[in-house]
C-alpha positions as CSV (number, residue, x, y, z in Angstrom):
1,M,0.0,0.0,-0.1
2,L,1.1,3.5,-0.8
3,M,1.7,5.9,2.0
4,D,1.0,8.9,-0.1
5,R,-2.6,7.9,-0.8
6,P,-5.4,8.2,1.8
7,L,-6.1,4.9,3.9
8,I,-9.8,4.1,4.0
9,F,-11.2,1.6,6.5
10,I,-14.5,-0.1,5.6
11,T,-16.8,-2.4,7.6
12,N,-20.5,-3.1,7.9
13,D,-23.1,-5.2,9.5
14,D,-24.5,-7.2,6.5
15,S,-21.3,-9.4,6.4
16,Y,-18.3,-9.5,4.3
17,Y,-20.1,-11.1,1.4
18,S,-22.7,-8.5,0.9
19,K,-23.2,-6.6,-2.3
20,G,-23.5,-3.3,-0.5
21,I,-19.9,-3.5,0.9
22,K,-18.5,-4.6,-2.4
23,L,-19.9,-1.4,-4.2
24,L,-18.4,0.7,-1.3
25,I,-15.0,-0.9,-1.7
26,D,-15.1,-0.2,-5.5
27,I,-15.9,3.5,-4.8
28,A,-13.5,3.9,-2.0
29,S,-10.6,2.4,-4.1
30,S,-10.8,5.3,-6.5
31,F,-9.8,7.6,-3.6
32,G,-7.1,5.7,-1.7
33,D,-5.9,2.4,-0.4
34,V,-8.7,0.2,1.3
35,V,-8.6,-2.2,4.2
36,V,-11.8,-4.0,5.2
37,L,-12.6,-5.9,8.3
38,A,-16.2,-7.0,8.2
39,P,-18.3,-9.5,10.0
40,L,-18.3,-13.1,8.5
41,T,-22.0,-13.3,9.3
42,Q,-25.2,-11.2,9.4
43,Q,-24.8,-8.7,12.3
44,S,-27.8,-6.3,11.8
45,G,-29.5,-5.0,14.9
46,K,-26.4,-5.6,16.9
47,S,-26.1,-1.9,17.8
48,H,-22.9,-1.2,19.9
49,S,-22.5,-4.7,21.2
50,I,-19.0,-6.0,21.6
51,T,-17.5,-9.6,22.3
52,I,-16.2,-9.9,25.8
53,S,-17.0,-13.6,26.8
54,E,-15.3,-15.4,24.0
55,P,-12.1,-15.0,21.8
56,L,-12.2,-12.9,18.7
57,R,-10.7,-14.2,15.6
58,F,-10.2,-12.8,12.0
59,H,-8.4,-13.9,8.9
60,K,-7.3,-12.5,5.5
61,M,-9.8,-13.2,2.7
62,E,-8.1,-11.5,-0.2
63,E,-5.2,-9.0,-1.0
64,R,-4.4,-7.2,-4.2
65,E,-2.7,-3.9,-5.0
66,G,-4.3,-1.2,-2.8
67,F,-6.6,-3.5,-1.1
68,I,-6.7,-6.0,1.8
69,G,-9.8,-7.7,3.0
70,Y,-10.3,-9.4,6.4
71,A,-13.4,-11.0,8.0
72,C,-14.1,-11.3,11.7
73,W,-16.1,-13.7,13.9
74,G,-17.7,-10.7,15.6
75,T,-19.8,-7.5,15.7
76,P,-19.2,-4.3,13.6
77,V,-17.8,-2.7,16.7
78,D,-15.5,-5.6,17.3
79,C,-14.3,-5.0,13.7
80,V,-13.5,-1.4,14.4
81,K,-11.8,-2.1,17.6
82,I,-9.6,-5.0,16.5
83,A,-8.7,-3.2,13.3
84,M,-7.6,0.0,15.1
85,D,-5.7,-1.9,17.7
86,I,-4.0,-4.7,15.6
87,I,-4.4,-4.4,11.8
88,L,-4.0,-0.6,11.5
89,R,-2.1,0.2,14.6
90,E,0.9,1.6,12.5
91,R,-1.2,3.6,10.3
92,K,-4.5,5.4,11.3
93,P,-7.1,5.7,8.5
94,S,-7.9,8.9,7.0
95,L,-11.6,7.8,6.8
96,L,-13.9,5.2,8.1
97,L,-16.8,4.0,6.0
98,S,-19.6,1.6,7.1
99,G,-22.1,0.1,4.7
100,I,-23.6,0.2,2.3
101,N,-26.4,-1.2,4.5
102,H,-29.3,-3.1,3.1
103,G,-32.1,-1.1,4.8
104,S,-32.7,2.4,6.1
105,N,-30.8,3.7,9.1
106,A,-32.9,6.9,9.2
107,S,-34.7,8.0,12.3
108,I,-34.9,5.6,15.4
109,N,-33.3,2.8,13.4
110,T,-29.8,4.4,14.2
111,I,-29.9,3.3,17.7
112,Y,-30.3,-0.4,16.7
113,S,-27.9,-0.2,13.7
114,G,-24.6,-2.2,13.7
115,T,-23.7,-0.1,10.7
116,M,-23.9,3.1,12.6
117,A,-22.4,1.7,15.8
118,A,-19.3,1.1,13.7
119,V,-19.4,4.8,12.7
120,F,-19.7,6.0,16.3
121,E,-16.8,3.8,17.2
122,G,-14.8,5.3,14.5
123,C,-15.8,8.7,15.7
124,L,-14.6,7.8,19.2
125,E,-11.2,7.0,17.6
126,N,-11.3,10.6,16.2
127,I,-11.5,9.2,12.5
128,P,-13.9,10.9,10.0
129,S,-16.6,8.4,9.9
130,I,-19.6,7.9,7.6
131,G,-22.5,5.3,7.5
132,F,-24.2,4.7,4.2
133,S,-27.6,3.0,4.0
134,V,-30.3,2.4,1.3
135,E,-34.0,1.8,1.8
136,C,-33.9,-1.6,0.3
137,H,-33.5,-5.0,2.2
138,D,-32.9,-7.1,-1.0
139,E,-29.6,-8.9,-0.6
140,N,-29.3,-8.8,-4.3
141,A,-30.3,-5.0,-4.8
142,D,-28.2,-2.9,-7.3
143,F,-27.1,0.2,-5.4
144,S,-25.0,1.5,-8.2
145,Y,-27.3,4.5,-8.6
146,C,-25.9,5.8,-5.3
147,T,-22.3,5.8,-6.8
148,S,-22.1,9.5,-7.6
149,S,-23.7,10.6,-4.3
150,I,-21.3,8.5,-2.2
151,K,-18.3,9.8,-4.3
152,K,-19.4,13.4,-3.7
153,I,-19.6,12.8,0.0
154,V,-16.5,10.9,0.4
155,K,-14.5,13.5,-1.6
156,E,-15.8,16.3,0.5
157,V,-15.0,14.6,3.8
158,L,-11.5,13.6,2.7
159,D,-10.8,17.1,1.4
160,N,-12.3,19.1,4.4
161,G,-12.8,16.5,7.1
162,L,-15.5,16.6,9.9
163,D,-15.8,18.4,13.1
164,R,-14.4,16.6,16.0
165,N,-16.7,14.1,17.6
166,V,-19.1,14.5,14.8
167,C,-20.0,11.6,12.2
168,L,-22.4,11.4,9.3
169,N,-25.4,9.1,8.9
170,V,-26.3,8.9,5.1
171,N,-29.4,7.3,3.8
172,F,-30.6,7.0,0.3
173,P,-34.2,6.2,-1.1
174,D,-34.7,3.0,-3.0
175,K,-35.0,4.7,-6.3
176,E,-33.3,7.7,-8.2
177,I,-31.7,10.2,-6.1
178,K,-32.9,13.8,-6.7
179,G,-29.9,15.2,-4.7
180,L,-28.7,15.5,-1.2
181,K,-30.1,17.3,1.8
182,V,-28.8,17.7,5.3
183,A,-31.5,16.6,7.7
184,H,-32.1,16.1,11.4
185,Q,-33.1,12.5,12.9
186,A,-36.9,12.2,12.6
187,K,-39.1,11.3,15.4
188,A,-40.5,7.7,15.0
189,Y,-41.0,4.4,16.8
190,W,-41.6,0.7,16.1
191,N,-44.8,-0.9,16.9
192,E,-43.5,-4.1,17.8
193,T,-45.0,-7.6,18.1
194,F,-43.6,-11.1,18.8
195,V,-45.0,-13.7,16.5
196,E,-45.4,-17.1,18.6
197,R,-44.4,-20.3,16.6
198,K,-43.7,-23.9,17.5
199,D,-40.5,-25.8,16.6
200,P,-40.4,-29.5,15.3
201,M,-40.3,-30.6,19.1
202,G,-43.5,-28.6,20.0
203,G,-41.5,-26.1,21.9
204,T,-42.6,-22.4,21.7
205,Y,-40.3,-19.7,20.2
206,Y,-40.9,-16.1,19.2
207,W,-40.0,-14.1,16.2
208,L,-39.8,-10.3,16.5
209,S,-41.9,-8.3,14.0
210,G,-43.2,-4.7,13.9
211,K,-44.2,-1.8,11.9
212,F,-42.3,1.4,11.6
213,I,-44.4,4.4,12.7
214,P,-43.0,7.8,11.7
215,D,-44.1,10.7,14.0
216,E,-42.4,13.6,12.4
217,K,-44.0,16.4,10.2
218,E,-41.0,18.5,9.7
219,K,-39.9,18.3,6.1
220,N,-36.2,18.5,6.8
221,A,-36.3,15.3,9.0
222,D,-34.4,12.5,7.5
223,F,-37.3,10.1,7.0
224,N,-39.2,12.9,5.3
225,V,-36.3,13.9,3.1
226,L,-36.1,10.2,1.9
227,R,-39.8,10.4,1.2
228,Q,-39.1,13.4,-1.2
229,G,-36.6,11.3,-3.1
230,Y,-33.4,12.9,-1.6
231,G,-30.5,11.3,0.1
232,S,-30.3,12.5,3.7
233,I,-27.1,13.4,5.5
234,T,-27.5,13.6,9.3
235,P,-24.5,14.8,11.5
236,M,-24.4,12.9,14.6
237,Q,-22.4,12.7,17.8
238,V,-21.8,10.1,20.5
239,D,-22.6,12.6,23.3
240,F,-26.1,11.8,24.5
241,T,-26.2,14.4,27.1
242,A,-29.6,16.4,27.0
243,Y,-28.0,19.9,27.3
244,N,-31.3,21.7,26.7
245,V,-32.5,20.4,30.2
246,L,-29.2,20.2,32.0
247,E,-29.5,23.4,34.2
248,N,-33.1,22.3,35.2
249,Y,-31.9,19.1,36.5
250,K,-29.0,20.8,38.4
251,K,-31.7,22.7,40.3
252,R,-33.7,19.6,40.9
253,F,-31.0,17.3,42.2
254,E,-28.0,19.3,43.3
């Protein structure tokens, strides 16, 4: 790998074998050297979980000029941690990319997302970090229509960086993209149900299901931006402090 090219680290939660990550690798390779460490298996909905009760293993999957790919028996955050501490300890990446996720990570979905957890972990490492997701769960989906938008965002961040402790959550509609809009996280919730089923031995088990319920009328909320046919870019941060009520709670409890 060439030291004069940016080093871009890529991971995801859909596994090393997903179509989304392959497109992201192709795009990133036009900007710099690429190192991938992604989960071997599907890790959607893992959020910021880490492996602490069993050993972590990874191995090299492929290598070519300007690219090395590894896969890990772990979560997306495991991938970021082990990459920064072992694989890339001698050379910090210029950029961390996560995705392209098969399914939206707009609105409340952000808190459940393994894709975005990897982005937050990169942010904690002071690496400019971006998560990319598309409103389509089809594992064979063609996301190539997102290429020009992703290139625009990657170039901008490589050229100008991000504010310290800020990362980006980027979501695309499952259709032609009219353009890009900076948006805030929409209010929404999941109306969840557990479907009861029986296994072949007669035992009961449950399968999580639910319906996504948007609860945001502001047109510049990420979910509504997607409904308008635009890609949404939401600046996010790891600090969850509710600063708008901090002083009120000091009066109540101090």
